[in-house]
N, CA, C and O atoms as a Tinker XYZ file with bonds, in Angstrom:
   344  protein
     1  N     -1.890000    6.896000   12.921000    73     2
     2  CA    -0.625000    7.398000   13.403000    64     1     3
     3  C      0.016000    6.392000   14.355000    63     2     4     5
     4  O      1.215000    6.123000   14.275000    81     3
     5  N     -0.783000    5.849000   15.242000    73     3     6
     6  CA    -0.248000    4.944000   16.253000    64     5     7
     7  C      0.198000    3.611000   15.663000    63     6     8     9
     8  O      1.244000    3.089000   16.050000    81     7
     9  N     -0.573000    3.052000   14.736000    73     7    10
    10  CA    -0.250000    1.730000   14.185000    64     9    11
    11  C      1.071000    1.727000   13.437000    63    10    12    13
    12  O      1.773000    0.715000   13.416000    81    11
    13  N      1.410000    2.843000   12.830000    73    11    14
    14  CA     2.605000    2.879000   11.997000    64    13    15
    15  C      3.679000    3.808000   12.535000    63    14    16    17
    16  O      4.754000    3.926000   11.947000    81    15
    17  N      3.400000    4.455000   13.631000    73    15    18
    18  CA     4.378000    5.371000   14.182000    64    17    19
    19  C      4.583000    6.603000   13.315000    63    18    20    21
    20  O      5.676000    7.169000   13.286000    81    19
    21  N      3.543000    7.017000   12.612000    73    19    22
    22  CA     3.632000    8.168000   11.715000    64    21    23
    23  C      3.481000    9.469000   12.487000    63    22    24    25
    24  O      2.774000    9.545000   13.492000    81    23
    25  N      4.161000   10.481000   11.990000    73    23    26
    26  CA     3.959000   11.814000   12.548000    64    25    27
    27  C      2.596000   12.321000   12.098000    63    26    28    29
    28  O      1.987000   11.770000   11.180000    81    27
    29  N      2.130000   13.362000   12.744000    73    27    30
    30  CA     0.845000   13.949000   12.377000    64    29    31
    31  C      0.879000   14.434000   10.920000    63    30    32    33
    32  O     -0.084000   14.248000   10.176000    81    31
    33  N      1.974000   15.043000   10.531000    73    31    34
    34  CA     2.150000   15.552000    9.163000    64    33    35
    35  C      2.109000   14.402000    8.150000    63    34    36    37
    36  O      1.409000   14.485000    7.140000    81    35
    37  N      2.863000   13.326000    8.425000    73    35    38
    38  CA     2.882000   12.168000    7.530000    64    37    39
    39  C      1.514000   11.499000    7.461000    63    38    40    41
    40  O      1.066000   11.099000    6.387000    81    39
    41  N      0.856000   11.381000    8.605000    73    39    42
    42  CA    -0.463000   10.745000    8.649000    64    41    43
    43  C     -1.461000   11.518000    7.800000    63    42    44    45
    44  O     -2.301000   10.918000    7.129000    81    43
    45  N     -1.378000   12.834000    7.822000    73    43    46
    46  CA    -2.285000   13.658000    7.024000    64    45    47
    47  C     -2.045000   13.429000    5.534000    63    46    48    49
    48  O     -3.000000   13.309000    4.767000    81    47
    49  N     -0.788000   13.368000    5.120000    73    47    50
    50  CA    -0.441000   13.126000    3.714000    64    49    51
    51  C     -0.880000   11.730000    3.276000    63    50    52    53
    52  O     -1.431000   11.555000    2.189000    81    51
    53  N     -0.633000   10.748000    4.125000    73    51    54
    54  CA    -1.039000    9.371000    3.822000    64    53    55
    55  C     -2.558000    9.287000    3.677000    63    54    56    57
    56  O     -3.061000    8.672000    2.737000    81    55
    57  N     -3.279000    9.898000    4.600000    73    55    58
    58  CA    -4.747000    9.877000    4.551000    64    57    59
    59  C     -5.249000   10.523000    3.272000    63    58    60    61
    60  O     -6.196000   10.031000    2.658000    81    59
    61  N     -4.632000   11.609000    2.868000    73    59    62
    62  CA    -5.031000   12.288000    1.628000    64    61    63
    63  C     -4.821000   11.369000    0.423000    63    62    64    65
    64  O     -5.683000   11.283000   -0.452000    81    63
    65  N     -3.686000   10.688000    0.380000    73    63    66
    66  CA    -3.398000    9.777000   -0.732000    64    65    67
    67  C     -4.336000    8.573000   -0.734000    63    66    68    69
    68  O     -4.721000    8.087000   -1.798000    81    67
    69  N     -4.703000    8.094000    0.445000    73    67    70
    70  CA    -5.587000    6.932000    0.530000    64    69    71
    71  C     -6.997000    7.242000    0.045000    63    70    72    73
    72  O     -7.730000    6.329000   -0.336000    81    71
    73  N     -7.384000    8.492000    0.051000    73    71    74
    74  CA    -8.710000    8.874000   -0.438000    64    73    75
    75  C     -8.879000    8.612000   -1.922000    63    74    76    77
    76  O    -10.003000    8.523000   -2.416000    81    75
    77  N     -7.768000    8.488000   -2.634000    73    75    78
    78  CA    -7.813000    8.329000   -4.086000    64    77    79
    79  C     -7.430000    6.938000   -4.578000    63    78    80    81
    80  O     -7.179000    6.753000   -5.769000    81    79
    81  N     -7.383000    5.954000   -3.674000    73    79    82
    82  CA    -6.964000    4.619000   -4.120000    64    81    83
    83  C     -8.042000    3.971000   -4.990000    63    82    84    85
    84  O     -9.220000    4.321000   -4.916000    81    83
    85  N     -7.614000    3.038000   -5.798000    73    83    86
    86  CA    -8.520000    2.294000   -6.664000    64    85    87
    87  C     -9.580000    1.590000   -5.824000    63    86    88    89
    88  O     -9.298000    1.093000   -4.733000    81    87
    89  N    -10.789000    1.555000   -6.342000    73    87    90
    90  CA   -11.913000    0.989000   -5.588000    64    89    91
    91  C    -11.710000   -0.477000   -5.216000    63    90    92    93
    92  O    -12.266000   -0.935000   -4.218000    81    91
    93  N    -10.929000   -1.219000   -5.994000    73    91    94
    94  CA   -10.715000   -2.632000   -5.654000    64    93    95
    95  C     -9.877000   -2.795000   -4.384000    63    94    96    97
    96  O     -9.859000   -3.872000   -3.788000    81    95
    97  N     -9.188000   -1.734000   -3.970000    73    95    98
    98  CA    -8.375000   -1.797000   -2.756000    64    97    99
    99  C     -9.112000   -1.300000   -1.517000    63    98   100   101
   100  O     -8.627000   -1.460000   -0.397000    81    99
   101  N    -10.272000   -0.703000   -1.717000    73    99   102
   102  CA   -11.035000   -0.169000   -0.578000    64   101   103
   103  C    -11.390000   -1.210000    0.480000    63   102   104   105
   104  O    -11.321000   -0.899000    1.669000    81   103
   105  N    -11.768000   -2.440000    0.099000    73   103   106
   106  CA   -12.050000   -3.434000    1.142000    64   105   107
   107  C    -10.842000   -3.713000    2.050000    63   106   108   109
   108  O    -11.011000   -3.938000    3.249000    81   107
   109  N     -9.633000   -3.699000    1.490000    73   107   110
   110  CA    -8.431000   -3.902000    2.302000    64   109   111
   111  C     -8.242000   -2.745000    3.271000    63   110   112   113
   112  O     -7.942000   -2.952000    4.447000    81   111
   113  N     -8.420000   -1.526000    2.772000    73   111   114
   114  CA    -8.281000   -0.353000    3.623000    64   113   115
   115  C     -9.329000   -0.356000    4.728000    63   114   116   117
   116  O     -9.008000   -0.124000    5.894000    81   115
   117  N    -10.569000   -0.615000    4.366000    73   115   118
   118  CA   -11.636000   -0.617000    5.369000    64   117   119
   119  C    -11.415000   -1.675000    6.438000    63   118   120   121
   120  O    -11.660000   -1.428000    7.618000    81   119
   121  N    -10.959000   -2.844000    6.034000    73   119   122
   122  CA   -10.695000   -3.916000    7.001000    64   121   123
   123  C     -9.573000   -3.508000    7.958000    63   122   124   125
   124  O     -9.650000   -3.748000    9.163000    81   123
   125  N     -8.544000   -2.895000    7.408000    73   123   126
   126  CA    -7.425000   -2.452000    8.238000    64   125   127
   127  C     -7.874000   -1.371000    9.217000    63   126   128   129
   128  O     -7.487000   -1.383000   10.385000    81   127
   129  N     -8.692000   -0.439000    8.735000    73   127   130
   130  CA    -9.176000    0.633000    9.605000    64   129   131
   131  C    -10.059000    0.088000   10.728000    63   130   132   133
   132  O    -10.008000    0.575000   11.857000    81   131
   133  N    -10.865000   -0.924000   10.410000    73   131   134
   134  CA   -11.792000   -1.484000   11.396000    64   133   135
   135  C    -11.129000   -2.451000   12.365000    63   134   136   137
   136  O    -11.420000   -2.434000   13.561000    81   135
   137  N    -10.231000   -3.301000   11.847000    73   135   138
   138  CA    -9.691000   -4.381000   12.679000    64   137   139
   139  C     -8.179000   -4.355000   12.871000    63   138   140   141
   140  O     -7.654000   -5.017000   13.765000    81   139
   141  N     -7.481000   -3.594000   12.035000    73   139   142
   142  CA    -6.027000   -3.593000   12.082000    64   141   143
   143  C     -5.414000   -4.715000   11.272000    63   142   144   145
   144  O     -4.191000   -4.842000   11.209000    81   143
   145  N     -6.263000   -5.542000   10.643000    73   143   146
   146  CA    -5.751000   -6.668000    9.865000    64   145   147
   147  C     -5.125000   -6.173000    8.560000    63   146   148   149
   148  O     -5.733000   -5.417000    7.802000    81   147
   149  N     -3.898000   -6.620000    8.325000    73   147   150
   150  CA    -3.165000   -6.252000    7.116000    64   149   151
   151  C     -2.614000   -7.521000    6.490000    63   150   152   153
   152  O     -1.426000   -7.819000    6.617000    81   151
   153  N     -3.477000   -8.266000    5.814000    73   151   154
   154  CA    -3.078000   -9.555000    5.269000    64   153   155
   155  C     -3.855000   -9.818000    3.993000    63   154   156   157
   156  O     -5.081000   -9.924000    4.020000    81   155
   157  N     -3.141000   -9.924000    2.864000    73   155   158
   158  CA    -3.808000  -10.218000    1.604000    64   157   159
   159  C     -2.769000  -10.663000    0.589000    63   158   160   161
   160  O     -1.723000  -10.030000    0.441000    81   159
   161  N     -3.061000  -11.756000   -0.111000    73   159   162
   162  CA    -2.140000  -12.302000   -1.103000    64   161   163
   163  C     -2.634000  -12.181000   -2.537000    63   162   164   165
   164  O     -2.070000  -12.813000   -3.429000    81   163
   165  N     -3.672000  -11.386000   -2.785000    73   163   166
   166  CA    -4.152000  -11.189000   -4.152000    64   165   167
   167  C     -3.047000  -10.488000   -4.943000    63   166   168   169
   168  O     -2.507000   -9.471000   -4.509000    81   167
   169  N     -2.720000  -11.049000   -6.112000    73   167   170
   170  CA    -1.635000  -10.500000   -6.927000    64   169   171
   171  C     -2.131000   -9.456000   -7.914000    63   170   172   173
   172  O     -3.162000   -9.624000   -8.565000    81   171
   173  N     -1.377000   -8.387000   -8.004000    73   171   174
   174  CA    -1.567000   -7.344000   -9.006000    64   173   175
   175  C     -0.233000   -7.225000   -9.723000    63   174   176   177
   176  O      0.731000   -6.693000   -9.174000    81   175
   177  N     -0.181000   -7.725000  -10.959000    73   175   178
   178  CA     1.054000   -7.699000  -11.750000    64   177   179
   179  C      2.219000   -8.338000  -10.998000    63   178   180   181
   180  O      3.356000   -7.877000  -11.096000    81   179
   181  N      1.936000   -9.386000  -10.257000    73   179   182
   182  CA     2.980000  -10.133000   -9.562000    64   181   183
   183  C      3.276000   -9.676000   -8.143000    63   182   184   185
   184  O      4.141000  -10.250000   -7.481000    81   183
   185  N      2.581000   -8.664000   -7.666000    73   183   186
   186  CA     2.808000   -8.149000   -6.315000    64   185   187
   187  C      1.515000   -8.224000   -5.506000    63   186   188   189
   188  O      0.419000   -8.041000   -6.036000    81   187
   189  N      1.667000   -8.494000   -4.229000    73   187   190
   190  CA     0.519000   -8.508000   -3.319000    64   189   191
   191  C      0.826000   -7.607000   -2.129000    63   190   192   193
   192  O      1.963000   -7.178000   -1.937000    81   191
   193  N     -0.185000   -7.333000   -1.351000    73   191   194
   194  CA     0.007000   -6.559000   -0.131000    64   193   195
   195  C      1.062000   -7.233000    0.747000    63   194   196   197
   196  O      1.986000   -6.580000    1.233000    81   195
   197  N      0.915000   -8.536000    0.945000    73   195   198
   198  CA     1.856000   -9.261000    1.800000    64   197   199
   199  C      3.272000   -9.252000    1.238000    63   198   200   201
   200  O      4.232000   -9.077000    1.988000    81   199
   201  N      3.413000   -9.440000   -0.076000    73   199   202
   202  CA     4.762000   -9.480000   -0.643000    64   201   203
   203  C      5.449000   -8.120000   -0.530000    63   202   204   205
   204  O      6.655000   -8.054000   -0.292000    81   203
   205  N      4.700000   -7.048000   -0.697000    73   203   206
   206  CA     5.293000   -5.718000   -0.560000    64   205   207
   207  C      5.698000   -5.444000    0.883000    63   206   208   209
   208  O      6.755000   -4.866000    1.135000    81   207
   209  N      4.868000   -5.852000    1.820000    73   207   210
   210  CA     5.208000   -5.630000    3.226000    64   209   211
   211  C      6.395000   -6.496000    3.641000    63   210   212   213
   212  O      7.243000   -6.050000    4.415000    81   211
   213  N      6.466000   -7.716000    3.141000    73   211   214
   214  CA     7.549000   -8.620000    3.525000    64   213   215
   215  C      8.858000   -8.288000    2.811000    63   214   216   217
   216  O      9.879000   -8.054000    3.458000    81   215
   217  N      8.828000   -8.267000    1.492000    73   215   218
   218  CA    10.059000   -8.090000    0.711000    64   217   219
   219  C     10.627000   -6.681000    0.821000    63   218   220   221
   220  O     11.843000   -6.503000    0.904000    81   219
   221  N      9.761000   -5.694000    0.822000    73   219   222
   222  CA    10.223000   -4.305000    0.831000    64   221   223
   223  C     10.088000   -3.641000    2.201000    63   222   224   225
   224  O     10.365000   -2.452000    2.354000    81   223
   225  N      9.661000   -4.418000    3.189000    73   223   226
   226  CA     9.514000   -3.949000    4.570000    64   225   227
   227  C      8.665000   -2.679000    4.650000    63   226   228   229
   228  O      9.012000   -1.729000    5.351000    81   227
   229  N      7.550000   -2.681000    3.921000    73   227   230
   230  CA     6.637000   -1.539000    3.925000    64   229   231
   231  C      5.605000   -1.707000    5.028000    63   230   232   233
   232  O      5.230000   -2.821000    5.393000    81   231
   233  N      5.162000   -0.583000    5.543000    73   231   234
   234  CA     3.991000   -0.588000    6.414000    64   233   235
   235  C      2.760000   -0.800000    5.531000    63   234   236   237
   236  O      2.839000   -0.696000    4.307000    81   235
   237  N      1.634000   -1.095000    6.158000    73   235   238
   238  CA     0.404000   -1.359000    5.418000    64   237   239
   239  C      0.081000   -0.247000    4.422000    63   238   240   241
   240  O     -0.160000   -0.520000    3.246000    81   239
   241  N      0.074000    0.992000    4.880000    73   239   242
   242  CA    -0.344000    2.076000    3.985000    64   241   243
   243  C      0.621000    2.254000    2.822000    63   242   244   245
   244  O      0.187000    2.552000    1.709000    81   243
   245  N      1.903000    2.080000    3.048000    73   243   246
   246  CA     2.872000    2.164000    1.958000    64   245   247
   247  C      2.651000    1.066000    0.938000    63   246   248   249
   248  O      2.714000    1.305000   -0.268000    81   247
   249  N      2.394000   -0.136000    1.425000    73   247   250
   250  CA     2.129000   -1.260000    0.527000    64   249   251
   251  C      0.830000   -1.049000   -0.244000    63   250   252   253
   252  O      0.758000   -1.344000   -1.437000    81   251
   253  N     -0.187000   -0.543000    0.429000    73   251   254
   254  CA    -1.469000   -0.310000   -0.237000    64   253   255
   255  C     -1.338000    0.772000   -1.303000    63   254   256   257
   256  O     -1.873000    0.625000   -2.402000    81   255
   257  N     -0.641000    1.842000   -0.996000    73   255   258
   258  CA    -0.440000    2.901000   -1.984000    64   257   259
   259  C      0.436000    2.425000   -3.141000    63   258   260   261
   260  O      0.261000    2.866000   -4.277000    81   259
   261  N      1.370000    1.534000   -2.854000    73   259   262
   262  CA     2.186000    0.961000   -3.924000    64   261   263
   263  C      1.335000    0.066000   -4.818000    63   262   264   265
   264  O      1.487000    0.099000   -6.039000    81   263
   265  N      0.447000   -0.727000   -4.238000    73   263   266
   266  CA    -0.480000   -1.527000   -5.054000    64   265   267
   267  C     -1.344000   -0.619000   -5.923000    63   266   268   269
   268  O     -1.605000   -0.935000   -7.084000    81   267
   269  N     -1.784000    0.490000   -5.374000    73   267   270
   270  CA    -2.570000    1.444000   -6.145000    64   269   271
   271  C     -1.770000    1.959000   -7.333000    63   270   272   273
   272  O     -2.301000    2.069000   -8.438000    81   271
   273  N     -0.512000    2.273000   -7.116000    73   271   274
   274  CA     0.380000    2.723000   -8.184000    64   273   275
   275  C      0.540000    1.615000   -9.235000    63   274   276   277
   276  O      0.503000    1.883000  -10.436000    81   275
   277  N      0.718000    0.382000   -8.778000    73   275   278
   278  CA     0.862000   -0.753000   -9.699000    64   277   279
   279  C     -0.391000   -0.898000  -10.561000    63   278   280   281
   280  O     -0.291000   -1.133000  -11.765000    81   279
   281  N     -1.552000   -0.760000   -9.962000    73   279   282
   282  CA    -2.811000   -0.881000  -10.703000    64   281   283
   283  C     -2.952000    0.243000  -11.726000    63   282   284   285
   284  O     -3.383000    0.011000  -12.855000    81   283
   285  N     -2.590000    1.450000  -11.331000    73   283   286
   286  CA    -2.798000    2.625000  -12.186000    64   285   287
   287  C     -1.698000    2.841000  -13.219000    63   286   288   289
   288  O     -1.961000    3.385000  -14.291000    81   287
   289  N     -0.474000    2.426000  -12.916000    73   287   290
   290  CA     0.658000    2.610000  -13.833000    64   289   291
   291  C      1.604000    1.424000  -13.703000    63   290   292   293
   292  O      2.721000    1.565000  -13.204000    81   291
   293  N      1.152000    0.252000  -14.154000    73   291   294
   294  CA     1.933000   -0.967000  -13.911000    64   293   295
   295  C      3.339000   -0.949000  -14.499000    63   294   296   297
   296  O      4.269000   -1.452000  -13.868000    81   295
   297  N      3.517000   -0.391000  -15.675000    73   295   298
   298  CA     4.847000   -0.405000  -16.295000    64   297   299
   299  C      5.858000    0.356000  -15.435000    63   298   300   301
   300  O      6.941000   -0.155000  -15.147000    81   299
   301  N      5.514000    1.545000  -15.036000    73   299   302
   302  CA     6.428000    2.370000  -14.242000    64   301   303
   303  C      6.627000    1.790000  -12.853000    63   302   304   305
   304  O      7.755000    1.699000  -12.369000    81   303
   305  N      5.534000    1.398000  -12.212000    73   303   306
   306  CA     5.622000    0.894000  -10.835000    64   305   307
   307  C      6.405000   -0.414000  -10.776000    63   306   308   309
   308  O      7.276000   -0.575000   -9.921000    81   307
   309  N      6.108000   -1.331000  -11.662000    73   307   310
   310  CA     6.815000   -2.630000  -11.639000    64   309   311
   311  C      8.288000   -2.469000  -11.964000    63   310   312   313
   312  O      9.129000   -3.170000  -11.402000    81   311
   313  N      8.604000   -1.560000  -12.860000    73   311   314
   314  CA    10.008000   -1.284000  -13.189000    64   313   315
   315  C     10.733000   -0.726000  -11.971000    63   314   316   317
   316  O     11.846000   -1.148000  -11.657000    81   315
   317  N     10.102000    0.220000  -11.290000    73   315   318
   318  CA    10.728000    0.812000  -10.092000    64   317   319
   319  C     10.948000   -0.237000   -9.007000    63   318   320   321
   320  O     11.988000   -0.243000   -8.348000    81   319
   321  N      9.973000   -1.124000   -8.822000    73   319   322
   322  CA    10.118000   -2.183000   -7.822000    64   321   323
   323  C     11.221000   -3.159000   -8.212000    63   322   324   325
   324  O     12.016000   -3.574000   -7.368000    81   323
   325  N     11.268000   -3.522000   -9.478000    73   323   326
   326  CA    12.293000   -4.464000   -9.943000    64   325   327
   327  C     13.693000   -3.883000   -9.812000    63   326   328   329
   328  O     14.649000   -4.605000   -9.531000    81   327
   329  N     13.809000   -2.580000  -10.017000    73   327   330
   330  CA    15.138000   -1.931000   -9.935000    64   329   331
   331  C     15.503000   -1.607000   -8.501000    63   330   332   333
   332  O     16.660000   -1.308000   -8.205000    81   331
   333  N     14.533000   -1.665000   -7.614000    73   331   334
   334  CA    14.796000   -1.389000   -6.204000    64   333   335
   335  C     14.410000    0.014000   -5.834000    63   334   336   337
   336  O     14.965000    0.983000   -6.351000    81   335
   337  N     13.467000    0.119000   -4.947000    73   335   338
   338  CA    13.022000    1.420000   -4.479000    64   337   339
   339  C     14.058000    1.970000   -3.500000    63   338   340   341
   340  O     14.504000    1.271000   -2.590000    81   339
   341  N     14.418000    3.189000   -3.696000    73   339   342
   342  CA    15.422000    3.840000   -2.831000    64   341   343
   343  C     14.736000    4.587000   -1.732000    63   342   344
   344  O     15.399000    5.202000   -0.897000    81   343
């Protein structure tokens, strides 16, 4: 809640969604939880944690959940990103 300025309600929803992320993203989540570090350039269908945070001005959890979406449904997620997330 403190790192991202999330409300208690939002933090609960985010935490629930993070429980279901792809296992390849768990090391990023664990590192962030332990150290606060949010830095990674591994590409998934042309997007990385850093590129999502920089280009789309996402917080760590938003970028991580977006990477999860890209991994699980790349066609839909990449199309939405290319068209611009509202």
